[in-house]
VMD Tcl script that draws the C-alpha trace (Angstrom):
set ca {
  {0.00 0.00 0.00}
  {1.26 3.42 -0.88}
  {1.42 5.82 2.09}
  {-1.34 8.39 1.80}
  {-3.53 6.21 -0.43}
  {-6.76 7.03 1.38}
  {-8.99 5.09 -1.00}
  {-7.01 1.88 -0.45}
  {-6.92 2.46 3.31}
  {-10.72 2.85 3.31}
  {-11.18 -0.38 1.33}
  {-8.88 -2.27 3.68}
  {-10.68 -0.92 6.75}
  {-14.06 -1.95 5.31}
  {-12.65 -5.41 4.58}
  {-11.32 -5.68 8.14}
  {-14.66 -4.61 9.62}
  {-16.56 -7.11 7.49}
  {-14.28 -10.03 8.46}
  {-14.18 -9.11 12.17}
  {-17.98 -8.78 12.25}
  {-18.32 -12.15 10.50}
  {-16.01 -13.84 13.04}
  {-17.86 -12.13 15.89}
  {-21.25 -13.29 14.65}
  {-20.05 -16.89 14.35}
  {-18.44 -16.73 17.79}
  {-21.69 -15.44 19.33}
  {-23.66 -18.20 17.63}
  {-21.20 -20.89 18.70}
  {-21.13 -19.69 22.28}
  {-24.94 -19.47 22.42}
  {-25.16 -23.05 21.13}
  {-22.68 -24.25 23.74}
  {-20.01 -25.18 21.20}
  {-17.31 -23.56 23.34}
  {-16.79 -21.74 26.61}
  {-14.44 -18.83 27.08}
  {-13.82 -16.07 29.57}
  {-12.36 -13.89 26.80}
  {-14.36 -11.10 25.15}
  {-15.75 -12.36 21.85}
  {-14.90 -9.09 20.09}
  {-11.27 -9.50 21.17}
  {-11.24 -13.07 19.88}
  {-12.75 -11.88 16.58}
  {-9.99 -9.29 16.23}
  {-7.35 -11.90 17.05}
  {-8.82 -14.27 14.45}
  {-8.70 -11.47 11.86}
  {-5.03 -10.89 12.66}
  {-4.34 -14.62 12.49}
  {-6.21 -14.89 9.18}
  {-4.25 -11.99 7.68}
  {-0.92 -13.33 8.91}
  {-1.62 -16.85 7.68}
  {-2.39 -15.53 4.22}
  {1.12 -14.10 4.09}
  {2.90 -17.01 5.78}
  {1.13 -19.60 3.61}
  {2.79 -18.08 0.56}
  {6.23 -19.12 1.84}
  {5.42 -22.03 4.18}
  {4.35 -25.26 2.47}
  {4.37 -27.52 5.55}
  {0.69 -27.96 6.41}
  {1.53 -29.46 9.80}
  {3.52 -26.37 10.72}
  {0.71 -24.10 9.56}
  {-1.67 -26.12 11.73}
  {0.61 -25.65 14.73}
  {0.50 -21.88 14.18}
  {-3.23 -21.81 14.86}
  {-3.43 -24.23 17.79}
  {-2.64 -21.73 20.54}
  {-4.96 -18.95 19.33}
  {-7.81 -21.43 18.90}
  {-7.19 -22.78 22.38}
  {-8.71 -19.51 23.64}
  {-12.05 -21.04 22.78}
  {-11.41 -23.85 25.26}
  {-10.77 -21.51 28.20}
  {-13.02 -22.19 31.17}
}
mol new
graphics top color blue
foreach p $ca { graphics top sphere $p radius 0.5 }
foreach p [lrange $ca 0 end-1] q [lrange $ca 1 end] { graphics top cylinder $p $q radius 0.2 }
display resetview
């Protein structure tokens, strides 16, 4: 992204908001259905999942070991097992 490119920054922010809201909605549904228990704020988990998603998109371009990619998401997803 070119510094000062306000149009691109706006598009990226809209994309972020859409993805975070999608994660948040699924987290709320899953928690309401008893699929997981957590003491963490669902909005914070949604933001963390967005960051993880964005980072994995970059890392997956250079990392071909699927087992290693799986290990990268184990800890963040363990937040959904917190009691």
